NUKEFI-60956 format. One record per atom (N, C-alpha, C): residue in one letter; atom name; y, z, x. Coordinates in Angstrom, 3 decimals. Layout:
BEGIN
PT,A,CA,Y,Z,X
...
***
This chain:
BEGIN
PT,M,N,14.794,-66.815,-82.821
PT,M,CA,15.370,-67.689,-81.874
PT,M,C,15.961,-66.880,-80.750
PT,A,N,15.723,-67.304,-79.570
PT,A,CA,16.150,-66.544,-78.401
PT,A,C,17.483,-67.041,-77.934
PT,V,N,18.320,-66.074,-77.651
PT,V,CA,19.659,-66.422,-77.167
PT,V,C,19.723,-66.024,-75.703
PT,A,N,20.238,-66.900,-74.904
PT,A,CA,20.349,-66.627,-73.469
PT,A,C,21.505,-65.693,-73.216
PT,A,N,21.276,-64.725,-72.362
PT,A,CA,22.328,-63.761,-72.027
PT,A,C,23.337,-64.428,-71.117
PT,P,N,24.617,-64.115,-71.331
PT,P,CA,25.616,-64.751,-70.474
PT,P,C,25.445,-64.289,-69.018
PT,A,N,25.628,-65.184,-68.109
PT,A,CA,25.483,-64.884,-66.675
PT,A,C,26.609,-63.981,-66.227
PT,R,N,26.273,-62.994,-65.455
PT,R,CA,27.275,-62.075,-64.947
PT,R,C,27.910,-62.641,-63.697
PT,R,N,29.188,-62.487,-63.725
PT,R,CA,29.900,-62.928,-62.528
PT,R,C,30.096,-61.718,-61.630
PT,T,N,29.729,-61.886,-60.393
PT,T,CA,29.936,-60.795,-59.431
PT,T,C,31.171,-61.087,-58.642
PT,A,N,32.049,-60.147,-58.665
PT,A,CA,33.292,-60.321,-57.911
PT,A,C,33.020,-60.016,-56.446
PT,P,N,33.691,-60.735,-55.576
PT,P,CA,33.477,-60.448,-54.144
PT,P,C,33.959,-59.033,-53.830
PT,A,N,33.197,-58.345,-52.954
PT,A,CA,33.549,-56.969,-52.613
PT,A,C,34.825,-56.969,-51.805
PT,Q,N,35.771,-56.173,-52.295
PT,Q,CA,37.049,-56.097,-51.588
PT,Q,C,37.163,-54.733,-50.963
PT,A,N,37.700,-54.708,-49.767
PT,A,CA,37.913,-53.435,-49.078
PT,A,C,39.104,-52.759,-49.706
PT,P,N,39.117,-51.421,-49.798
PT,P,CA,40.275,-50.736,-50.360
PT,P,C,41.490,-50.968,-49.471
PT,P,N,42.657,-51.028,-50.089
PT,P,CA,43.858,-51.313,-49.278
PT,P,C,44.138,-50.169,-48.320
PT,R,N,44.574,-50.530,-47.117
PT,R,CA,44.862,-49.539,-46.077
PT,R,C,46.272,-49.034,-46.250
PT,K,N,46.401,-47.748,-45.944
PT,K,CA,47.737,-47.181,-45.993
PT,K,C,48.422,-47.455,-44.664
PT,P,N,49.672,-47.779,-44.703
PT,P,CA,50.363,-48.026,-43.431
PT,P,C,50.520,-46.714,-42.671
PT,A,N,50.358,-46.788,-41.343
PT,A,CA,50.490,-45.606,-40.489
PT,A,C,51.927,-45.140,-40.498
PT,P,N,52.162,-43.835,-40.547
PT,P,CA,53.543,-43.359,-40.554
PT,P,C,54.216,-43.667,-39.217
PT,V,N,55.443,-44.009,-39.274
PT,V,CA,56.205,-44.359,-38.073
PT,V,C,56.829,-43.088,-37.536
PT,R,N,56.595,-42.838,-36.274
PT,R,CA,57.156,-41.655,-35.647
PT,R,C,58.499,-42.009,-35.046
PT,K,N,59.404,-41.109,-35.222
PT,K,CA,60.737,-41.320,-34.655
PT,K,C,60.736,-40.808,-33.230
PT,A,N,61.375,-41.518,-32.396
PT,A,CA,61.485,-41.110,-31.002
PT,A,C,62.408,-39.918,-30.907
PT,Q,N,61.982,-38.897,-30.219
PT,Q,CA,62.798,-37.699,-30.053
PT,Q,C,63.578,-37.818,-28.741
PT,P,N,64.800,-37.351,-28.740
PT,P,CA,65.571,-37.442,-27.502
PT,P,C,64.995,-36.490,-26.464
PT,A,N,65.094,-36.900,-25.201
PT,A,CA,64.587,-36.084,-24.098
PT,A,C,65.422,-34.834,-23.969
PT,R,N,64.738,-33.734,-23.760
PT,R,CA,65.445,-32.462,-23.635
PT,R,C,65.874,-32.253,-22.187
PT,K,N,67.058,-31.769,-22.044
PT,K,CA,67.558,-31.461,-20.711
PT,K,C,67.279,-29.986,-20.457
PT,P,N,66.948,-29.641,-19.187
PT,P,CA,66.697,-28.235,-18.896
PT,P,C,67.976,-27.441,-19.032
PT,A,N,67.843,-26.250,-19.560
PT,A,CA,69.022,-25.402,-19.757
PT,A,C,69.528,-24.926,-18.404
PT,P,N,70.849,-24.862,-18.219
PT,P,CA,71.368,-24.416,-16.919
PT,P,C,71.081,-22.935,-16.727
PT,R,N,70.781,-22.583,-15.480
PT,R,CA,70.467,-21.194,-15.155
PT,R,C,71.769,-20.423,-15.009
PT,P,N,71.751,-19.193,-15.469
PT,P,CA,72.975,-18.406,-15.287
PT,P,C,73.139,-18.021,-13.828
PT,A,N,74.324,-17.997,-13.353
PT,A,CA,74.618,-17.656,-11.959
PT,A,C,74.386,-16.185,-11.747
PT,R,N,73.929,-15.840,-10.561
PT,R,CA,73.670,-14.433,-10.243
PT,R,C,74.998,-13.725,-9.996
PT,A,N,74.985,-12.474,-10.371
PT,A,CA,76.216,-11.704,-10.221
PT,A,C,76.447,-11.336,-8.764
PT,S,N,75.391,-11.171,-7.981
PT,S,CA,75.579,-10.767,-6.585
PT,S,C,75.925,-11.972,-5.739
PT,A,N,76.648,-11.710,-4.692
PT,A,CA,77.069,-12.789,-3.809
PT,A,C,76.118,-12.927,-2.636
PT,A,N,74.992,-12.221,-2.636
PT,A,CA,74.052,-12.292,-1.506
PT,A,C,73.389,-13.652,-1.481
PT,P,N,73.141,-14.140,-0.269
PT,P,CA,72.492,-15.447,-0.181
PT,P,C,71.069,-15.383,-0.764
PT,A,N,70.657,-16.460,-1.318
PT,A,CA,69.325,-16.519,-1.940
PT,A,C,68.266,-16.477,-0.853
PT,R,N,67.279,-15.625,-1.052
PT,R,CA,66.174,-15.519,-0.092
PT,R,C,64.970,-16.266,-0.651
PT,A,N,64.287,-16.892,0.235
PT,A,CA,63.071,-17.603,-0.193
PT,A,C,61.937,-16.598,-0.312
PT,R,N,61.321,-16.592,-1.449
PT,R,CA,60.199,-15.675,-1.659
PT,R,C,58.939,-16.244,-1.017
PT,P,N,58.208,-15.377,-0.327
PT,P,CA,56.955,-15.896,0.233
PT,P,C,55.952,-16.149,-0.881
PT,A,N,55.138,-17.130,-0.658
PT,A,CA,54.108,-17.459,-1.648
PT,A,C,53.122,-16.296,-1.726
PT,P,N,52.657,-15.981,-2.913
PT,P,CA,51.712,-14.856,-3.018
PT,P,C,50.427,-15.174,-2.255
PT,A,N,49.931,-14.172,-1.557
PT,A,CA,48.720,-14.354,-0.750
PT,A,C,47.518,-14.493,-1.675
PT,R,N,46.711,-15.447,-1.357
PT,R,CA,45.497,-15.655,-2.153
PT,R,C,44.441,-14.647,-1.716
PT,A,N,43.785,-14.135,-2.687
PT,A,CA,42.700,-13.191,-2.375
PT,A,C,41.559,-13.969,-1.734
PT,P,N,40.967,-13.414,-0.688
PT,P,CA,39.854,-14.141,-0.045
PT,P,C,38.690,-14.291,-1.026
PT,Q,N,38.102,-15.459,-0.970
PT,Q,CA,36.974,-15.714,-1.874
PT,Q,C,35.747,-14.979,-1.351
PT,R,N,35.154,-14.244,-2.241
PT,R,CA,33.954,-13.504,-1.856
PT,R,C,32.739,-14.400,-2.033
PT,A,N,31.877,-14.331,-1.049
PT,A,CA,30.652,-15.124,-1.139
PT,A,C,29.739,-14.498,-2.183
PT,R,N,29.138,-15.339,-2.933
PT,R,CA,28.205,-14.837,-3.941
PT,R,C,26.981,-14.259,-3.241
PT,P,N,26.541,-13.101,-3.678
PT,P,CA,25.358,-12.525,-3.014
PT,P,C,24.131,-13.371,-3.319
PT,K,N,23.350,-13.555,-2.261
PT,K,CA,22.117,-14.335,-2.423
PT,K,C,21.106,-13.494,-3.188
PT,P,N,20.353,-14.125,-4.066
PT,P,CA,19.334,-13.348,-4.792
PT,P,C,18.280,-12.853,-3.815
PT,K,N,17.905,-11.597,-3.991
PT,K,CA,16.924,-11.014,-3.094
PT,K,C,15.540,-11.492,-3.471
PT,R,N,14.820,-11.847,-2.435
PT,R,CA,13.435,-12.249,-2.672
PT,R,C,12.559,-11.017,-2.724
PT,A,N,11.560,-11.098,-3.546
PT,A,CA,10.651,-9.957,-3.680
PT,A,C,9.765,-9.896,-2.448
PT,T,N,9.687,-8.732,-1.849
PT,T,CA,8.835,-8.560,-0.684
PT,T,C,7.410,-8.295,-1.135
PT,G,N,6.511,-8.201,-0.148
PT,G,CA,5.100,-8.003,-0.480
PT,G,C,4.853,-6.733,-1.257
PT,G,N,5.593,-5.663,-0.915
PT,G,CA,5.411,-4.402,-1.625
PT,G,C,5.855,-4.489,-3.069
PT,Q,N,6.825,-5.378,-3.360
PT,Q,CA,7.292,-5.506,-4.741
PT,Q,C,6.420,-6.459,-5.545
PT,L,N,5.714,-7.361,-4.875
PT,L,CA,4.867,-8.319,-5.588
PT,L,C,3.612,-7.663,-6.143
PT,I,N,3.111,-6.650,-5.458
PT,I,CA,1.856,-6.035,-5.894
PT,I,C,2.005,-5.380,-7.265
PT,P,N,3.065,-4.565,-7.505
PT,P,CA,3.181,-4.004,-8.861
PT,P,C,3.368,-5.068,-9.931
PT,L,N,4.068,-6.177,-9.586
PT,L,CA,4.231,-7.247,-10.569
PT,L,C,2.888,-7.871,-10.921
PT,A,N,2.079,-8.133,-9.892
PT,A,CA,0.773,-8.746,-10.146
PT,A,C,-0.125,-7.804,-10.937
PT,V,N,-0.075,-6.523,-10.612
PT,V,CA,-0.911,-5.558,-11.330
PT,V,C,-0.469,-5.465,-12.786
PT,G,N,0.851,-5.469,-13.006
PT,G,CA,1.345,-5.380,-14.384
PT,G,C,0.958,-6.589,-15.209
PT,R,N,1.079,-7.787,-14.598
PT,R,CA,0.712,-9.002,-15.340
PT,R,C,-0.785,-9.044,-15.620
PT,T,N,-1.577,-8.624,-14.636
PT,T,CA,-3.025,-8.619,-14.841
PT,T,C,-3.406,-7.629,-15.933
PT,A,N,-2.772,-6.457,-15.911
PT,A,CA,-3.083,-5.460,-16.936
PT,A,C,-2.706,-5.974,-18.320
PT,T,N,-1.592,-6.696,-18.413
PT,T,CA,-1.186,-7.247,-19.710
PT,T,C,-2.188,-8.297,-20.181
PT,A,N,-2.611,-9.170,-19.252
PT,A,CA,-3.562,-10.224,-19.638
PT,A,C,-4.900,-9.624,-20.060
PT,V,N,-5.374,-8.623,-19.326
PT,V,CA,-6.657,-8.008,-19.650
PT,V,C,-6.533,-7.177,-20.922
PT,G,N,-5.349,-6.603,-21.176
PT,G,CA,-5.149,-5.808,-22.379
PT,G,C,-5.252,-6.624,-23.648
PT,H,N,-4.856,-7.912,-23.576
PT,H,CA,-4.938,-8.781,-24.751
PT,H,C,-6.305,-9.449,-24.885
PT,L,N,-7.159,-9.309,-23.889
PT,L,CA,-8.457,-9.977,-23.921
PT,L,C,-9.357,-9.499,-25.067
PT,P,N,-9.462,-8.190,-25.353
PT,P,CA,-10.356,-7.780,-26.456
PT,P,C,-9.913,-8.287,-27.821
PT,D,N,-8.637,-8.580,-27.989
PT,D,CA,-8.153,-9.046,-29.288
PT,D,C,-8.264,-10.563,-29.452
PT,S,N,-8.702,-11.259,-28.411
PT,S,CA,-8.776,-12.720,-28.516
PT,S,C,-9.895,-13.111,-29.474
PT,G,N,-9.759,-14.262,-30.083
PT,G,CA,-10.723,-14.719,-31.085
PT,G,C,-12.102,-14.934,-30.514
PT,L,N,-12.187,-15.430,-29.271
PT,L,CA,-13.485,-15.696,-28.657
PT,L,C,-14.275,-14.402,-28.499
PT,V,N,-13.618,-13.355,-28.009
PT,V,CA,-14.317,-12.085,-27.786
PT,V,C,-14.726,-11.473,-29.124
PT,V,N,-13.862,-11.550,-30.120
PT,V,CA,-14.187,-10.972,-31.433
PT,V,C,-15.389,-11.686,-32.034
PT,R,N,-15.403,-13.025,-31.987
PT,R,CA,-16.535,-13.775,-32.541
PT,R,C,-17.814,-13.496,-31.764
PT,M,N,-17.687,-13.370,-30.429
PT,M,CA,-18.870,-13.169,-29.604
PT,M,C,-19.477,-11.785,-29.843
PT,T,N,-18.635,-10.766,-29.982
PT,T,CA,-19.174,-9.413,-30.163
PT,T,C,-19.749,-9.191,-31.551
PT,R,N,-19.357,-9.972,-32.517
PT,R,CA,-19.900,-9.817,-33.862
PT,R,C,-21.164,-10.642,-34.075
PT,G,N,-21.485,-11.521,-33.150
PT,G,CA,-22.652,-12.384,-33.321
PT,G,C,-23.807,-11.950,-32.435
PT,R,N,-24.845,-12.761,-32.440
PT,R,CA,-26.045,-12.472,-31.648
PT,R,C,-25.856,-12.836,-30.182
PT,A,N,-24.857,-13.620,-29.890
PT,A,CA,-24.627,-14.026,-28.499
PT,A,C,-24.263,-12.828,-27.623
PT,W,N,-23.763,-11.758,-28.238
PT,W,CA,-23.361,-10.582,-27.475
PT,W,C,-24.558,-9.946,-26.763
PT,I,N,-25.727,-9.982,-27.389
PT,I,CA,-26.936,-9.424,-26.778
PT,I,C,-27.298,-10.219,-25.529
PT,G,N,-27.194,-11.536,-25.620
PT,G,CA,-27.476,-12.371,-24.452
PT,G,C,-26.484,-12.131,-23.319
PT,V,N,-25.205,-11.973,-23.670
PT,V,CA,-24.186,-11.717,-22.640
PT,V,C,-24.462,-10.396,-21.938
PT,L,N,-24.780,-9.361,-22.721
PT,L,CA,-25.085,-8.068,-22.105
PT,L,C,-26.325,-8.147,-21.219
PT,G,N,-27.331,-8.907,-21.647
PT,G,CA,-28.538,-9.076,-20.831
PT,G,C,-28.239,-9.748,-19.502
PT,V,N,-27.408,-10.794,-19.558
PT,V,CA,-27.047,-11.492,-18.321
PT,V,C,-26.259,-10.571,-17.393
PT,L,N,-25.333,-9.786,-17.960
PT,L,CA,-24.551,-8.863,-17.133
PT,L,C,-25.437,-7.800,-16.489
PT,L,N,-26.380,-7.247,-17.241
PT,L,CA,-27.276,-6.237,-16.676
PT,L,C,-28.168,-6.838,-15.590
PT,A,N,-28.670,-8.055,-15.824
PT,A,CA,-29.493,-8.714,-14.804
PT,A,C,-28.674,-8.954,-13.536
PT,G,N,-27.397,-9.319,-13.689
PT,G,CA,-26.542,-9.523,-12.519
PT,G,C,-26.321,-8.243,-11.747
PT,I,N,-26.138,-7.126,-12.452
PT,I,CA,-25.942,-5.840,-11.774
PT,I,C,-27.196,-5.445,-11.005
PT,V,N,-28.361,-5.636,-11.614
PT,V,CA,-29.616,-5.306,-10.923
PT,V,C,-29.797,-6.194,-9.698
PT,A,N,-29.478,-7.489,-9.824
PT,A,CA,-29.618,-8.395,-8.685
PT,A,C,-28.683,-7.986,-7.547
PT,L,N,-27.452,-7.594,-7.866
PT,L,CA,-26.530,-7.148,-6.825
PT,L,C,-27.035,-5.898,-6.113
PT,N,N,-27.620,-4.966,-6.875
PT,N,CA,-28.167,-3.756,-6.247
PT,N,C,-29.330,-4.087,-5.328
PT,V,N,-30.194,-5.008,-5.746
PT,V,CA,-31.340,-5.392,-4.907
PT,V,C,-30.855,-6.054,-3.622
PT,I,N,-29.856,-6.936,-3.736
PT,I,CA,-29.330,-7.608,-2.543
PT,I,C,-28.691,-6.600,-1.600
PT,T,N,-27.953,-5.639,-2.142
PT,T,CA,-27.319,-4.624,-1.302
PT,T,C,-28.360,-3.786,-0.567
PT,L,N,-29.431,-3.400,-1.264
PT,L,CA,-30.483,-2.615,-0.617
PT,L,C,-31.201,-3.424,0.462
PT,S,N,-31.405,-4.723,0.228
PT,S,CA,-32.079,-5.539,1.248
PT,S,C,-31.189,-5.682,2.484
PT,F,N,-29.872,-5.803,2.274
PT,F,CA,-28.967,-5.863,3.430
PT,F,C,-28.999,-4.555,4.213
PT,A,N,-29.040,-3.428,3.496
PT,A,CA,-29.082,-2.129,4.175
PT,A,C,-30.370,-1.989,4.982
PT,A,N,-31.495,-2.434,4.423
PT,A,CA,-32.767,-2.347,5.138
PT,A,C,-32.763,-3.241,6.373
PT,S,N,-32.242,-4.452,6.237
PT,S,CA,-32.212,-5.350,7.398
PT,S,C,-31.244,-4.825,8.466
PT,T,N,-30.160,-4.171,8.045
PT,T,CA,-29.236,-3.587,9.014
PT,T,C,-29.902,-2.466,9.784
PT,G,N,-30.712,-1.643,9.097
PT,G,CA,-31.455,-0.582,9.785
PT,G,C,-32.415,-1.139,10.820
PT,K,N,-33.101,-2.223,10.475
PT,K,CA,-34.031,-2.845,11.435
PT,K,C,-33.284,-3.397,12.643
PT,I,N,-32.120,-3.971,12.391
PT,I,CA,-31.336,-4.522,13.500
PT,I,C,-30.904,-3.407,14.448
PT,Y,N,-30.480,-2.251,13.904
PT,Y,CA,-30.088,-1.126,14.762
PT,Y,C,-31.278,-0.602,15.566
PT,Q,N,-32.464,-0.582,14.969
PT,Q,CA,-33.648,-0.151,15.714
PT,Q,C,-33.948,-1.109,16.859
PT,N,N,-33.808,-2.418,16.607
PT,N,CA,-34.050,-3.399,17.674
PT,N,C,-33.015,-3.246,18.797
PT,I,N,-31.780,-2.957,18.426
PT,I,CA,-30.736,-2.790,19.446
PT,I,C,-31.049,-1.580,20.327
PT,E,N,-31.464,-0.482,19.722
PT,E,CA,-31.797,0.709,20.509
PT,E,C,-32.979,0.449,21.433
PT,A,N,-34.006,-0.262,20.949
PT,A,CA,-35.171,-0.570,21.786
PT,A,C,-34.765,-1.450,22.972
PT,L,N,-33.905,-2.436,22.719
PT,L,CA,-33.471,-3.306,23.814
PT,L,C,-32.624,-2.553,24.842
PT,E,N,-31.790,-1.627,24.377
PT,E,CA,-30.991,-0.835,25.321
PT,E,C,-31.890,0.052,26.190
PT,N,N,-32.938,0.624,25.588
PT,N,CA,-33.882,1.425,26.382
PT,N,C,-34.588,0.566,27.423
PT,D,N,-35.069,-0.619,27.015
PT,D,CA,-35.737,-1.524,27.954
PT,D,C,-34.780,-1.949,29.069
PT,N,N,-33.526,-2.184,28.714
PT,N,CA,-32.541,-2.615,29.701
PT,N,C,-32.313,-1.524,30.748
PT,S,N,-32.220,-0.273,30.313
PT,S,CA,-32.016,0.820,31.277
PT,S,C,-33.230,0.983,32.192
PT,I,N,-34.445,0.779,31.660
PT,I,CA,-35.654,0.866,32.497
PT,I,C,-35.654,-0.233,33.550
PT,V,N,-35.292,-1.457,33.134
PT,V,CA,-35.267,-2.580,34.078
PT,V,C,-34.205,-2.355,35.157
PT,Q,N,-33.065,-1.792,34.784
PT,Q,CA,-32.015,-1.532,35.777
PT,Q,C,-32.464,-0.485,36.798
PT,S,N,-33.186,0.522,36.348
PT,S,CA,-33.660,1.534,37.307
PT,S,C,-34.699,0.945,38.257
PT,R,N,-35.591,0.099,37.749
PT,R,CA,-36.575,-0.560,38.625
PT,R,C,-35.884,-1.475,39.625
PT,D,N,-34.867,-2.187,39.158
PT,D,CA,-34.130,-3.086,40.038
PT,D,C,-33.431,-2.292,41.148
PT,A,N,-32.883,-1.141,40.810
PT,A,CA,-32.211,-0.307,41.813
PT,A,C,-33.204,0.209,42.841
PT,Q,N,-34.449,0.526,42.391
PT,Q,CA,-35.456,1.002,43.339
PT,Q,C,-35.914,-0.112,44.275
PT,R,N,-36.098,-1.315,43.760
PT,R,CA,-36.612,-2.413,44.582
PT,R,C,-35.567,-2.950,45.554
PT,Y,N,-34.337,-3.094,45.082
PT,Y,CA,-33.331,-3.761,45.895
PT,Y,C,-32.198,-2.825,46.302
PT,G,N,-32.468,-1.537,46.309
PT,G,CA,-31.450,-0.578,46.701
PT,G,C,-31.238,-0.577,48.207
PT,I,N,-30.170,0.054,48.663
PT,I,CA,-29.820,0.087,50.082
PT,I,C,-30.847,0.900,50.872
PT,A,N,-31.394,1.940,50.259
PT,A,CA,-32.368,2.776,50.980
PT,A,C,-33.612,1.978,51.359
PT,R,N,-34.116,1.188,50.443
PT,R,CA,-35.312,0.391,50.735
PT,R,C,-35.014,-0.656,51.803
PT,I,N,-33.832,-1.291,51.723
PT,I,CA,-33.485,-2.312,52.709
PT,I,C,-33.373,-1.688,54.107
PT,R,N,-32.805,-0.481,54.216
PT,R,CA,-32.695,0.187,55.516
PT,R,C,-34.083,0.521,56.076
PT,N,N,-34.987,0.994,55.207
PT,N,CA,-36.336,1.349,55.673
PT,N,C,-37.083,0.117,56.179
PT,E,N,-37.025,-0.978,55.448
PT,E,CA,-37.727,-2.190,55.876
PT,E,C,-37.080,-2.782,57.117
PT,A,N,-35.754,-2.690,57.227
PT,A,CA,-35.079,-3.196,58.427
PT,A,C,-35.450,-2.351,59.639
PT,A,N,-35.541,-1.047,59.488
PT,A,CA,-35.932,-0.181,60.612
PT,A,C,-37.370,-0.465,61.028
PT,A,N,-38.251,-0.789,60.049
PT,A,CA,-39.640,-1.109,60.381
PT,A,C,-39.737,-2.393,61.191
PT,Q,N,-38.824,-3.307,61.037
PT,Q,CA,-38.826,-4.565,61.782
PT,Q,C,-37.997,-4.475,63.068
PT,G,N,-37.423,-3.296,63.331
PT,G,CA,-36.662,-3.105,64.556
PT,G,C,-35.182,-3.428,64.396
PT,L,N,-34.695,-3.538,63.206
PT,L,CA,-33.273,-3.819,62.973
PT,L,C,-32.548,-2.514,62.693
PT,A,N,-31.256,-2.519,62.961
PT,A,CA,-30.461,-1.306,62.725
PT,A,C,-29.220,-1.683,61.926
PT,M,N,-28.781,-0.778,61.125
PT,M,CA,-27.573,-0.996,60.322
PT,M,C,-26.368,-0.688,61.199
PT,P,N,-25.492,-1.678,61.399
PT,P,CA,-24.343,-1.415,62.279
PT,P,C,-23.311,-0.533,61.576
PT,S,N,-22.563,0.176,62.372
PT,S,CA,-21.482,0.970,61.806
PT,S,C,-20.297,0.053,61.541
PT,A,N,-19.265,0.575,60.905
PT,A,CA,-18.130,-0.257,60.502
PT,A,C,-17.371,-0.817,61.695
PT,N,N,-17.310,-0.077,62.839
PT,N,CA,-16.556,-0.587,63.992
PT,N,C,-17.372,-1.545,64.847
PT,Q,N,-18.688,-1.669,64.573
PT,Q,CA,-19.527,-2.598,65.338
PT,Q,C,-19.622,-3.979,64.697
PT,V,N,-19.052,-4.158,63.534
PT,V,CA,-19.145,-5.440,62.841
PT,V,C,-18.167,-6.410,63.483
PT,R,N,-18.633,-7.630,63.819
PT,R,CA,-17.749,-8.664,64.359
PT,R,C,-18.138,-10.002,63.742
PT,Y,N,-17.192,-10.894,63.701
PT,Y,CA,-17.384,-12.183,63.033
PT,Y,C,-17.530,-13.272,64.076
PT,L,N,-18.388,-14.259,63.783
PT,L,CA,-18.618,-15.390,64.682
PT,L,C,-17.743,-16.553,64.271
PT,R,N,-17.355,-17.348,65.262
PT,R,CA,-16.578,-18.543,64.991
PT,R,C,-17.482,-19.753,65.173
PT,A,N,-17.373,-20.694,64.244
PT,A,CA,-18.216,-21.888,64.290
PT,A,C,-17.533,-22.969,65.102
PT,A,N,-18.336,-23.693,65.891
PT,A,CA,-17.841,-24.817,66.690
PT,A,C,-18.321,-26.103,66.039
PT,P,N,-17.692,-27.243,66.326
PT,P,CA,-18.138,-28.512,65.726
PT,P,C,-19.567,-28.889,66.099
PT,S,N,-20.041,-28.485,67.254
PT,S,CA,-21.400,-28.843,67.660
PT,S,C,-22.450,-27.971,66.978
PT,D,N,-22.050,-26.874,66.320
PT,D,CA,-23.011,-25.987,65.667
PT,D,C,-23.722,-26.677,64.501
PT,V,N,-23.079,-27.635,63.859
PT,V,CA,-23.697,-28.335,62.729
PT,V,C,-24.861,-29.176,63.232
PT,E,N,-24.679,-29.887,64.341
PT,E,CA,-25.773,-30.718,64.887
PT,E,C,-26.923,-29.842,65.365
PT,T,N,-26.591,-28.715,65.975
PT,T,CA,-27.630,-27.815,66.464
PT,T,C,-28.447,-27.263,65.285
PT,A,N,-27.766,-26.873,64.219
PT,A,CA,-28.467,-26.343,63.053
PT,A,C,-29.326,-27.408,62.403
PT,A,N,-28.879,-28.658,62.375
PT,A,CA,-29.655,-29.744,61.770
PT,A,C,-30.906,-30.001,62.607
PT,R,N,-30.795,-29.973,63.930
PT,R,CA,-31.966,-30.191,64.794
PT,R,C,-32.998,-29.071,64.609
PT,R,N,-32.499,-27.845,64.512
PT,R,CA,-33.412,-26.711,64.357
PT,R,C,-34.140,-26.776,63.020
PT,L,N,-33.401,-27.181,61.964
PT,L,CA,-34.046,-27.302,60.669
PT,L,C,-35.066,-28.423,60.649
PT,A,N,-34.743,-29.530,61.311
PT,A,CA,-35.694,-30.646,61.358
PT,A,C,-36.941,-30.241,62.135
PT,A,N,-36.767,-29.482,63.213
PT,A,CA,-37.920,-29.049,64.017
PT,A,C,-38.760,-28.041,63.241
PT,A,N,-38.113,-27.152,62.482
PT,A,CA,-38.862,-26.152,61.720
PT,A,C,-39.610,-26.789,60.572
PT,G,N,-39.035,-27.859,59.992
PT,G,CA,-39.689,-28.506,58.861
PT,G,C,-40.829,-29.374,59.285
PT,G,N,-40.828,-29.888,60.510
PT,G,CA,-41.863,-30.814,60.975
PT,G,C,-43.012,-30.075,61.480
***
């Protein structure tokens, strides 16, 4: 036969009793102790306030100049490149078959750079040869031009036509009149017709 267990009564949760706060006694205000009188009868002098030390400006941090940046960059680059052989990618690549392909590509690149450099050198040589040929042709043309249109030839042809080269004191300038334009237009019209 089954017997029912008695129901448990749960007591309501009670907070632990609080201790009363200790009461503080008011302390009487203290009076400042009287100062002893000075033995001297001299009048009291007012002391000047101590002078404050001038505040020093904080020095501004110096910026690195160009000459100082170069060693920093070189040092950082050397550190980065120094750790490159120990990296996992390089270790795996050098132990595998991919290393042969990488070396082949690098060698092909070096050969290609050498071929390009040699082709530039050859084309530069051709350009210098063309420049020299053009300078020679230019000097020949200038000498021919001087012979054809030089002052000596002009004097000879002018003397053959009965003209003479005036001296510096024989040169004089003409003044144009308003009617000279109409006269020149009539002469040109007559010559053209």
